[in-house]
C-alpha positions in Angstrom: -65.8 22.7 0.2 -62.3 22.5 1.0 -59.0 24.3 1.2 -56.0 23.3 -0.7 -52.7 25.5 -0.4 -49.1 25.1 -0.9 -46.9 25.1 2.1 -45.6 28.4 3.0 -42.0 29.7 3.5 -42.2 31.0 7.1 -42.3 28.8 10.3 -44.7 31.0 12.2 -47.2 31.1 9.5 -46.6 27.5 8.7 -47.7 26.5 12.3 -51.0 28.6 11.9 -51.8 26.9 8.8 -51.6 23.4 10.3 -54.2 24.4 12.9 -56.7 25.1 10.0 -58.0 21.6 9.7 -59.2 21.6 13.2 -60.5 25.2 13.2 -62.1 25.2 9.7 -65.5 23.5 9.0 -64.0 22.1 5.9 -61.1 20.1 4.9 -57.7 21.3 4.6 -54.8 19.9 2.4 -51.2 21.5 2.5 -48.9 20.3 -0.2 -45.4 20.1 -0.7 -43.7 23.3 -2.3 -42.6 22.3 -5.6 -40.5 25.5 -6.4 -37.8 23.5 -4.8 -35.4 20.3 -5.9 -35.2 19.0 -2.4 -38.2 18.2 -0.4 -38.4 18.6 3.3 -38.3 14.8 4.0 -35.2 14.6 1.7 -33.4 17.2 3.7 -34.3 15.7 7.0 -33.0 12.4 5.8 -29.8 13.9 4.8 -29.4 16.0 7.9 -30.3 13.0 10.4 -27.4 12.4 13.0 -25.2 14.7 11.6 -23.1 16.8 14.1 -22.4 19.8 11.3 -24.7 20.8 8.6 -21.9 21.4 5.6 -23.3 22.9 2.5 -20.6 21.0 0.3 -21.5 17.6 1.2 -25.2 18.2 0.8 -24.4 19.8 -2.5 -22.6 16.7 -3.7 -25.5 14.4 -3.0 -27.6 16.7 -4.8 -25.3 16.7 -7.9 -25.7 12.9 -7.8 -29.3 12.7 -7.4 -30.1 15.1 -10.3 -27.0 14.2 -12.5 -26.1 17.8 -12.8 -22.5 17.9 -13.9 -21.8 14.6 -13.3 -20.2 11.8 -15.6 -21.5 8.4 -16.3 -19.3 7.0 -14.0 -20.5 9.2 -11.0 -17.3 11.4 -11.2 -18.0 15.2 -11.0 -17.4 17.1 -14.5 -14.0 18.5 -14.7 -12.6 16.3 -11.9 -13.8 18.3 -9.1 -17.2 19.3 -7.1 -16.4 23.1 -6.7 -14.4 25.6 -8.7 -15.1 28.5 -6.3 -11.2 29.1 -6.1 -11.6 30.3 -9.6 -14.3 32.7 -9.2 -12.4 35.3 -6.9 -11.1 37.5 -9.6 -10.9 41.4 -9.7 -12.0 42.9 -13.3 -9.1 45.1 -14.8 -9.6 48.6 -14.5 -12.0 50.1 -16.8 -14.0 46.7 -17.0 -17.9 47.2 -17.3 -20.3 44.5 -16.9 -22.9 43.9 -19.7 -25.9 46.0 -20.2 -29.4 44.5 -18.9 -32.6 44.4 -20.6 -35.4 45.1 -18.4 -39.0 44.7 -18.8 -41.2 47.9 -19.3 -44.1 48.0 -16.6 -47.5 47.2 -18.2 -50.6 49.1 -16.9 -51.3 46.9 -14.1 -47.8 47.1 -12.6 -48.0 50.6 -13.1 -51.2 51.0 -11.0 -49.6 48.9 -8.4 -46.7 51.1 -8.3 -49.1 54.2 -7.9 -50.9 52.6 -5.2 -47.6 52.1 -3.4 -46.5 55.8 -3.7 -49.7 56.9 -2.3 -50.2 54.3 0.4 -46.3 53.8 1.5 -44.7 56.7 0.0 -42.4 57.7 2.9 -41.1 53.9 3.2 -37.7 52.8 2.2 -37.0 52.2 -1.4 -37.4 53.9 -5.0 -40.3 52.9 -7.2 -38.4 54.0 -10.3 -36.7 52.6 -12.2 -38.7 49.2 -12.1 -37.8 46.6 -14.6 -38.7 43.1 -13.0 -40.6 40.7 -14.9 -44.1 40.2 -13.2 -45.3 37.0 -15.3 -43.5 33.7 -16.1 -42.9 34.4 -19.9 -41.0 37.7 -19.3 -39.2 35.8 -16.4 -38.2 33.1 -18.7 -36.8 35.6 -21.3 -34.6 37.4 -18.7 -33.2 34.0 -17.8 -32.5 33.0 -21.2 -30.8 36.1 -21.8 -28.6 35.6 -18.8 -27.7 32.0 -19.6 -26.9 32.8 -23.3 -24.9 35.8 -23.0 -24.0 36.8 -19.3 -23.3 33.5 -17.8 -19.8 33.0 -19.4 -18.4 36.0 -17.2 -20.4 34.9 -14.1 -17.5 32.6 -12.6 -14.6 34.8 -12.8 -16.0 37.9 -11.5 -18.7 36.3 -9.2 -17.3 38.2 -5.9 -16.3 41.4 -7.4 -17.6 44.8 -7.0 -17.3 47.9 -9.0 -18.8 51.4 -8.2 -22.3 52.2 -9.4 -22.6 48.9 -11.2 -25.4 46.8 -9.0 -25.7 43.7 -11.3 -22.3 42.9 -12.3 -22.6 39.4 -13.9 -25.0 38.1 -11.5 -28.2 36.6 -12.8 -30.8 38.6 -10.7 -33.2 35.3 -10.8 -33.4 34.8 -7.2 -36.6 37.0 -7.1 -38.0 35.0 -10.0 -37.3 31.6 -8.2 -38.6 32.6 -4.9 -42.1 33.8 -6.1 -42.2 30.8 -8.4 -41.9 32.2 -11.7 -39.0 30.1 -12.5 -38.1 26.6 -11.9 -34.8 25.9 -10.3 -33.9 22.5 -12.0 -34.9 23.9 -15.3 -32.6 26.9 -14.9 -29.6 24.5 -13.8 -30.3 22.2 -16.6 -30.2 25.3 -19.0 -26.9 26.3 -17.6 -25.3 22.7 -17.7 -26.4 22.6 -21.5 -24.1 25.8 -22.1 -21.1 24.1 -20.6 -21.9 20.8 -22.7 -22.1 23.1 -25.8 -19.0 24.7 -25.4 -20.7 27.9 -24.9 -19.8 28.6 -21.1 -16.7 27.9 -18.8 -17.1 25.2 -16.2 -16.3 27.4 -13.2 -19.1 29.7 -14.3 -21.5 27.1 -15.0 -20.5 25.2 -11.9 -20.9 28.6 -9.7 -24.0 29.3 -10.9 -25.7 25.8 -10.2 -23.9 25.7 -6.8 -25.8 28.7 -6.0 -29.2 27.1 -6.7 -28.8 23.4 -6.2 -26.3 24.0 -3.2 -27.0 27.2 -1.2 -31.0 27.6 -2.3 -31.8 24.1 -1.3 -29.3 24.1 1.5 -30.5 27.3 3.5 -34.0 26.3 3.1 -33.6 22.7 4.7 -31.5 24.5 7.4 -34.3 26.9 8.3 -37.0 24.2 8.4 -34.7 21.7 10.1 -33.8 24.3 13.2 -36.7 26.6 13.5 -38.0 28.2 15.8 -35.1 28.0 18.2 -32.5 28.9 15.3 -33.8 32.5 15.1 -33.1 33.2 18.7 -29.7 32.3 18.8 -26.9 35.1 19.2 -23.5 33.3 19.8 -21.6 36.2 19.8 -23.9 38.2 22.2 -24.3 41.0 20.0 -26.5 43.8 21.0 -25.5 47.0 19.1 -28.0 49.3 17.3 -28.7 49.3 13.5 -27.1 52.6 12.5 -29.4 55.1 10.7 -27.4 55.0 7.5 -28.7 51.5 6.6 -32.0 53.3 6.0 -30.5 56.6 4.7 -27.4 55.5 2.8 -25.7 58.7 4.3 -22.3 57.4 5.1 -18.8 58.5 4.1 -17.9 54.7 3.7 -18.0 54.3 -0.1 -18.6 50.6 -0.2 -21.4 50.9 2.4 -22.9 53.7 0.5 -22.8 52.0 -2.8 -24.3 48.7 -1.5 -27.2 50.5 0.3 -27.8 52.9 -2.8 -28.2 49.6 -4.8 -30.6 48.3 -2.4 -32.8 51.3 -2.0 -32.9 51.9 -5.8 -33.4 48.3 -7.0 -34.5 46.1 -3.9 -31.4 44.0 -4.7 -27.7 43.9 -3.9 -25.6 40.8 -4.9 -24.3 38.2 -2.7 -20.9 39.7 -1.7 -22.3 43.2 -1.1 -24.9 41.5 1.5 -22.3 39.2 3.0 -19.0 41.0 2.9 -20.2 44.9 2.7 -23.6 45.3 5.0 -23.4 42.0 6.7 -19.6 42.2 7.3 -20.1 45.7 9.0 -22.8 44.5 11.1 -20.7 41.5 12.1 -17.7 43.6 13.2 -19.9 46.3 14.8 -21.9 43.6 16.9 -25.2 44.9 15.9 -28.0 42.8 17.4 -29.0 40.2 15.0 -32.6 40.5 15.3 -32.2 44.3 14.0 -29.9 43.0 11.1 -32.6 40.4 10.1 -35.5 42.7 9.9 -33.6 45.2 7.7 -32.8 42.3 5.2 -36.4 41.3 5.2 -37.8 44.7 4.5 -35.4 45.9 1.9 -34.5 43.0 -0.5 -37.2 41.7 -3.0 -36.2 38.1 -2.9 -36.4 38.0 0.8 -38.7 35.2 2.3 -37.6 34.3 6.0 -36.5 30.7 4.9 -33.8 32.1 2.8 -33.1 35.5 4.5 -32.6 34.2 7.9 -30.0 31.3 7.6 -28.3 33.7 5.1 -28.1 36.9 7.2 -28.2 35.0 10.7 -25.8 32.1 10.0 -23.5 33.2 7.2 -23.1 37.1 7.7 -23.6 37.5 11.7 -22.4 34.0 12.5 -25.2 34.0 15.2 -25.8 30.7 15.2 -22.2 29.7 16.3 -21.1 27.9 13.4 -24.2 25.9 12.1 -23.9 27.5 8.5 -20.5 28.5 8.4 -17.2 27.2 9.8 -15.8 30.5 10.7 -17.3 34.3 10.9 -16.9 35.9 7.5 -15.2 39.0 8.8 -12.9 40.9 6.8 -10.9 44.1 6.9 -10.6 46.7 4.5 -8.1 45.1 2.6 -10.5 42.5 1.4 -12.9 45.1 0.0 -9.9 46.7 -1.6 -9.0 43.7 -3.1 -12.2 42.8 -4.5 -13.6 46.2 -5.6 -12.4 49.9 -6.7 -14.6 51.6 -3.7 -11.7 52.4 -1.5 -9.8 54.5 -4.5 -12.7 57.0 -4.0 -13.4 56.7 -0.4 -12.8 59.6 2.3 -11.4 56.9 4.5 -7.6 55.5 3.7 -7.8 51.8 3.6 -3.9 51.7 4.1 -4.0 53.3 7.5 -4.6 51.2 10.5 -5.4 53.6 13.4 -6.9 57.2 13.7 -10.1 58.9 12.6 -8.9 58.7 8.6 -8.4 54.9 8.8 -11.0 52.6 7.0 -13.5 51.8 9.8 -13.3 48.2 8.7 -9.8 47.8 9.6 -10.0 48.8 13.4 -13.5 47.2 13.7 -12.0 43.8 12.3 -9.5 43.8 15.1 -12.0 45.0 17.7 -14.1 42.0 16.5 -11.3 39.6 17.0 -10.3 41.2 20.4 -13.5 41.4 21.9 -14.5 37.8 20.9 -11.3 36.1 21.7 -12.6 33.7 24.4 -15.8 32.8 22.0 -13.6 32.3 18.9 -10.3 30.7 20.3 -11.5 26.9 19.7 -11.9 27.9 16.1 -8.9 26.4 14.1 -9.7 28.7 11.1 -9.2 31.7 13.2 -5.9 30.7 14.9 -3.7 33.1 12.7 -5.7 36.4 13.5 -6.0 35.3 17.2 -2.3 34.8 17.3 -1.8 38.4 15.7 -4.1 40.1 18.1 -2.1 38.5 21.1 1.0 39.7 19.7 -0.1 43.2 19.6 1.0 45.3 22.6 -1.4 46.4 25.1 -1.1 49.8 23.8 -2.0 48.9 20.1 -5.0 46.8 21.5 -6.2 49.9 23.5 -5.7 51.9 20.4 -7.9 49.7 18.4 -10.4 49.6 20.8 -10.7 53.1 21.2 -11.0 53.7 17.4 -13.7 51.3 17.4 -15.6 52.6 20.2 -15.2 56.2 19.0 -16.6 55.4 15.6 -19.3 52.9 16.7 -20.5 55.8 19.1 -20.4 58.3 16.3 -22.9 56.3 14.1 -25.0 55.1 16.8 -24.3 51.6 17.2 -23.2 52.1 20.8 -24.3 54.5 23.3 
């Protein structure tokens, strides 16, 4: 007699669904998606008339509206809205993240895995091990375990990477949020309760809430506000090919190999691996955003276009020209060395700045700055690296360009 459906998470399909009412012989009702805190209309109200869509300002409004980590007088708990500066520590040598309890696949899941092996056995990704929850009760159990036992360490080492440790102190809850097994506001209130009870530090709780109430809601709003033109932007005119090692994992770069191995094995990599390893490489190498977006959509279990596109296209690749980020998240090997233990066991030397043994991120970083000088010269946050590039001798600039060109041809980005 009628069709009643929740609004979907992809612009293309949403436009198709809007035509159903006239095309089908029954009434069609498309309802708001209640897996989010901020409705489409609420975000559009916030975005109206703004020249820049800065997440921090959106996040503060959401904090005030929900009351999360806000005191009775309206001030932020702890005297500031954002404790991100405290969440960039590198774990001491020998530190090991907490063990995770996973859900043993039931008969239905095992049958689904067998079907995937039979039909798509040659596709990217490993079927084993599989320990994700597939029902709300199990997802809630995993969420409770994270909130009560792992959240206290989430803040300090939120941006850190350890070889062979895919989970670190991250929640691994995005997949459950995005398919609807967990409620975002409920999760945020659980985390806030840990702070109020003195069982988790404020920087960890605020950082966790910011990822959900801030980033998750914000990127969804950006997606629906700016599509479909947003997907076609390419501010840096990147046109390179995606290297084969994104699919095979066969690369001598230890950080890239580790991030891709985690992606292949678990359909997961945490946000720093996605932004500052695989995303950073794609940015520096000048890979076509369409190729990179396709890869992120294919390989991650939590990837829906509303969340993948702004995070990859805007944050990682700066393809939107600064809608999402005030500057490109470009980094050399020094950042990776500072935030991980990858460089100690890599065949490339992070201390070398030139030559075939130098960390590729080093010459790729300066090549990125050099070839995009005209496009980025108006960005005040890049004034220092641009000034450094201009101080290099012409011989040093040529050496950087040659190193980058040699490497990018070697891995198939350039021809």
